[in-house]
N, C-alpha and C positions, 0 to 999 in steps of 0.2 A: 473552558473549551474541551471539547471531545472529539479528537482527531483520530479517525480510522483511516488506515493506509491498507489498500488491497494490493497483493502482489502474487505472481506465480513463482514457482520455485526456481525458475531460471532468470528471473528479473535482474539485469544488470544495473539498472538505475536505482535499485532500492536504497543504497546507502547514502545517496545524495540528499533527499529530502529528510531523512533521519538525522543527518548531521546538522541541517539547517534548523530543524524544530528542536534538537537538542541545544544548540547554541542560542536559541531564542528562549529557552526555558519552557517549551510547549511540550506536555506530555502527549505521546501518541500510542496507538495500538496497531500492530502489524498483523493483518490477517492474510493468510493464504486462501486463495480462491478455492483451490481443491479441498482444502479442510473445512471451509466455511460456505459451501454452495448456496445454502438457503439464505444466508446474510448477504451474499453477493447478489442473489436474485432480488431480494428486498430492496437494495439500494440500486437496482438496474445496471450493475457491473457486468459487462459482457467479455471485457478483455483488459489485460493490463497494457498500459502503453508501452510501445517497443522503441528502442533507441537503435538508430541504425548509424553506423560509422560513416 
């Protein structure tokens, strides 16, 4: 399985799926949209989900 997670530098939710994937033994790759704009475009990533209190 090849899991890629996209995030922005200010993503507050980023640690939650990381912990769940690690616990399940699933390797993942964290990509920052600002650093990988062409990859984000290729996967139609337009924004990172936002978490509101």
